[in-house]
N, C-alpha and C positions, 0 to 999 in steps of 0.2 A: 617327624617333627621338623617343621619348617624353620629355617634360620636365615637371617639377613646379615651380611658382612658389610661393614662400613670401612672404606680404605682411604688412604691419602689424607690422614687426619693429623692436625697439630693439636695434641691432646693436653689439656689442663684437667687433671683428675679431681681437683678440689681438695686433695690431701697433701700433695707435694708442691713445693714452691718452684715449679718449673713447667715448661711446655715441652712435651716430647714429640719431636717431628716424626713424620713417616709412620704414624701409628695406625693400627687397625682395631676394630671392635666387632665381636660376633655376638648377635642378639638372638635369643630364642623367641620366636614369634608367639608361641603359646603362653609362656610365662611372662614375657615382656622384660626379661632379665638378661644381663650380660652373661654369656657362657665363657668367653675367653677374650683376652686382649693381648696385643703385642706390637712389635715394630718390624719393619722391613717388608720385603716383597714376598716372603714365604709365609703364607697364612692358610687357615683351614678352608675347605670347600664350603659353599653355602648355596641355598636355593636362589637367593637374590644378592647381588653386589651393588652397593651404592658408593660412587666415587665422590668424595667431598672436596676434592681439588685443593687440598692443603688449607682449607678453612680451619678456624679454631673452634674446638669443641670444649665445653665446660659443663658442669652439672646444672640441671634445672634448679631454680631458686626456691628455697624453703623460707617463706615469710611467716613468722610466728606471731604477728600481731596485725590483724585487719578487722574491719567492720563493714562487711559487704552490704549490709542493709541500709547503710547511711548514704547520704547525698553530699558529695564533697563540694557542691556548689552552694550549699546553704550553711550559714554560720553555726547553726545548731544541729547539723546533720539531718534535718527534716524528719525528726522522729514522729511527727504528727501524721505522716502518710498512713493510709489504711493498709491492711495486710496484703491485698492483691497488688497494689502499686509497689509496696516494699519488696514483695517476692520477685516481681518482674525486674525491678532495679537491681536486686541482689544477683540475679542470674547474669545480667549484662555486666555487672562489676566483676563477677567471677571470670567471664570470658575475657575481659580486658586484662585481668591479672595473668591468665595463661598466655595471652598474646605477648605480654611484656616480658615473659620468661619465668613466671612463677608457676611451678608445677605442684606445689603443696602449700596449703595455708593452715594456720591455726587461727580460727576466729576468736576474738577476745570479748565476746558479748554481742548479741544481736537482738534487734527489735523483734518482739513476739517470739523470741527463741527460734526463729526460722532457720537458722543455720543447721539445726539438728535434722530437719527434713531435707534440706538441700544436700547435706552430707550423705544421708541415706540414699537419696535419689542418684547421686553421683556413683556411689558404690554399686547400685543396682543397674547402672548403665542407662538411666533415664535422663541424665543430663550430659550432653556432649560438649566437648571443647571447653571444659572447665578444669581447674586444678582439683586434686583431692583435698578434702576439707576435714580438719579436726575441729569438731564443733564444741563450743562452750555453752550453748544455750543462752539463757539470760544471766547477766553479770549479777553478783551478789553485792548489794549496797545497803546502807542504813536508810531509814526514813529521812528524806531530805538530803541524802548524800549524792555524790557524783554518779550520774547515770540514773537517778530516780526521776524518770519521766514516764508518762502513760505508755504501757506495753513495753517499757525498756527494762531497766534493772529490776531484779527481784529484791524487795525490801525485807530485811531481817533485822531484828532488834534484840536478839538474845542468842546464846549458844544453841539452845534448843530449836529456835526458829531457823538458825543457820543449818543445823543438822538435817532438819526436815527438807529445807529448800534444796540443799545439795543432793540429797537422796532423790528428790522428785526430779531434779534436773537430769540426773543420770538415767532415771526411769524413762524420761522423755527423749533420750537419745544423745545426751551430752557425752563427750569423750574427754573433757577437761573442765577445769573450773577457773573462772575469773572473779577476783574479789577487788573491791574498791577500798583501799586502805587510806586514801587521802582525798582531799578536794582536787579540782583540776582546772585547766585553762578554760574549758568550754562550759562549765557549770556556773551560772551567774551568782549563786548565793554562797559561794565558799572560796577558800584559798588553799594553796598548795600545802601550807603548814598546818592545816587542820587535819588531825587524825580522824579517820572514819572507819568504823568497826573496831571493836576492842581486840586485844590480843587473844582473849578467850574465844571470841567469835571466829577470828581468823584461824586459830588453832583447830577448831572443830572442822572448818572447811578443808584444811590440810589433811586432817585425820580421815575424814570420809572419802576424800578424793584419792588419797594414797591407798586406801582399802581397795579402790577400783583399779589400782596400778596405773593411775593417771596423774597429771601434773596440774599445779596451781600457779596461775599468773596473778600477780598483785599490781594493780594500778597504784603506784606509790611515787609521788613527786617530791614531797617535802618530809620534814621531820616534825614530830616523832613517828609519823606513819610508816616511813621506810623501816625504821628500827622495829616497830610492831610487827610488820610483815615478816622480817627476818627472824624475830623471836618465835613467831608462829611456825616457821619452817617452810615457807613458800619456795617454789622451785625457780621462780624468776621474778625480778623486779622490773616493772615496765615503766619507762620514762626516766626515773631516777635523777631528776634535776639536781637534787641536793644531797646525793649520796656522799657520805663523808668517810674519812680514813678508818674509823672504827667499824663502820658498816662494810667497807671494802674488805677488811680483815675477816669479818664474819662470812662474807660471801666466798672468799677464798677457802676458808676452813670447811664450809658446808657445800661447796661446789654449786653455789647459787649463780644463775645467769643474770645478765643485765641486757635489757632490750631498750636502747635509748630512743628509738624512733626519731632520729634527728630531722628527717625530712618533714615530719609533721610540724615541728616548731618552725623550721625554716620557711615552709609555705605560708604560714600565718604572717611571719615577719616580712616576707618578700612580696606577697600579693594582697595582704589584708589591710594595709594602712588606711585606705580610703573607703573601705566597705564594711569592715567588721566593727562590732560595738566597742566603745572605748574601754569598758571594763575587761573585755577579752584581750584586747591588744595590750593593755597595761600589765595584765598578769604575765603575758608571754614575754613582752619586752623587758620587764624587770628581772626575769629569770634566765634569759637566753645566754648571757655570758657565763652564768653559773653552770648552766647545762653543759656548755662546751668544755669548761674547765674541769668539772667533776667527772664527766664521762672519760675525758682523756686521762685523768688521774687513775680511775678504776682500770682502764685498759693498760696503762703503763705498769700497774702493779700486778697484772696478770689475771684479772677477772675475765671470764669468757663472755664476750659480747655477741649477741645474736642479731639476726637480720629481721627487723620488724619495722613497719612504716606507720601504723595507726591509720591506714588508708580509710578514707571516708570523712576525715576531719577537714576543716575548711581548706579548699584549694589543693588538697592532698589527694589527687585522683588515683585511680587504681592502675595506672601505667607507670607510676613513679618509683617502684621498688628499685630499679637499677640506679636511680638518683641517690639512694642512700649510700651506695658505695662511694660515689664521688664526694659526698659530704663527710663521710667518715675519714677520707683521706685529707680533704682540704680543711675541715674544721676541727678534726680530732687528732690529726697527725698519724693516722694508721698507715702502715705500709699497704701497698696494693694487695699483697697476698693476705694480710690480716683482715683487710676490709672484705675481700671475697670469702674469707673463711667464716665470716659471720653466718653465712647460709648453712655451712656444715654444722656450726654450733647450734643453729635452730633445729636441725634434724636430731642432734644429740639431745637437746632439751626435750624435744617432743617424743623421744624414745623411738625414733624411726630408724631402726637398724639397717634397713634396705635402701636408704635414701641418703642424699647429701654428698656423696662422692661417687666417682665412676670407677667401679671395680667389679670383677667377676662375682656373680651371685647377687648383685644389687640391681635394682630396677634401672632400665635404660631411659632415664629422664635426663635429657641434655639439650643444650642450646648450640646452634651453629652460627658463628660470628665471622665477620670479614677480618677483624683485627684482634690482636693479642690482648686479652683482658689483664694479664699480669703486667704488661707494659703500660697499659692505660685502662683503668677501670671504667672509663666512659665508653669503652667498646661495647659494654653490655647494654648501653642505651640504644643500640642500633634498632631502628624501627622495623626493618624488614628481616630481622633474624629468623631463622627456622627454630621452631620449638618442637621437640620430640617428647612424647609421653609413652612410657613403656615400649619404646622402640618404634612408635608410630608417629609420623609427622602430623602435627595438629595445625601448625601455622608455618 
């Protein structure tokens, strides 16, 4: 059984708020998992030894909210593209994600439901240099709701329609469910305070998904939609612009996660002022300060915040996952450790027991950086960092 030993490591394991100098890591080449870890010059023998020269090692990033079939250069995500063009774009976006440091993604709704095929191909070894993918297939939305565009979201207008749609989604290869509980920034005909899907419809989605031992993500920006999603028992609130104190208490009680995707909103405000439609800019700009305030409030009260970027939305390209850490620190007042911990929380939300931290028995998905990410989270934005997946260098 071939083993690789990594030595001279400054190790941030993703779990403890410290960097451990002079560390070593032993990886089983067959399983791609860590066999043992320690410090000092006394370490096990191995078939191959890699000297990392006191560079900094941290866990690969787990991004729990992406849309790899979209085009971040188009204000509407370019959902009108045909299936072949969309598939090619998605593969390139996945490669960009891995190069940026993302080793696992949860798709939150894809055009044509293509993520189910891409996830299967990755598992079968037919797609190289891409992250692992937890597919959601097509997002569940109401007729005329957020995400209702040709070959986009799956429209459902009753609990029975929801039940059948979720079951079909899993039959087609989905591993999670995405529901649209409110309007959104990118849909021209609605607003964030519009509830979309009823509590009963949402509850059916949760019931059927939990039967599959899988998780439900709810696009929920305003109220009463956020409350509806929580009453239905979803596992994560995505965006959460207007999450309030009552909802924060419910999230704490039921261990519901919050995925704020700060970078998505920031990109529109930063780069879209002269190019995006006025209706889209108005919705975002009117809500931006509320987003910053309410996410900080949820974090300060103890809600577990996950790492998600909504990549594929305008100007929010697939290399920007590390930017989310910087924004959580600068805009939301997170400590560096808590910002980096959002990746671990994503793994917890996605029920990935073997990912998220660097420990014996877990997969050797890690990044090699020149500088200490606990001292400065912008260290993760290093363009030429090394990315390892299951112990093998991908970039």
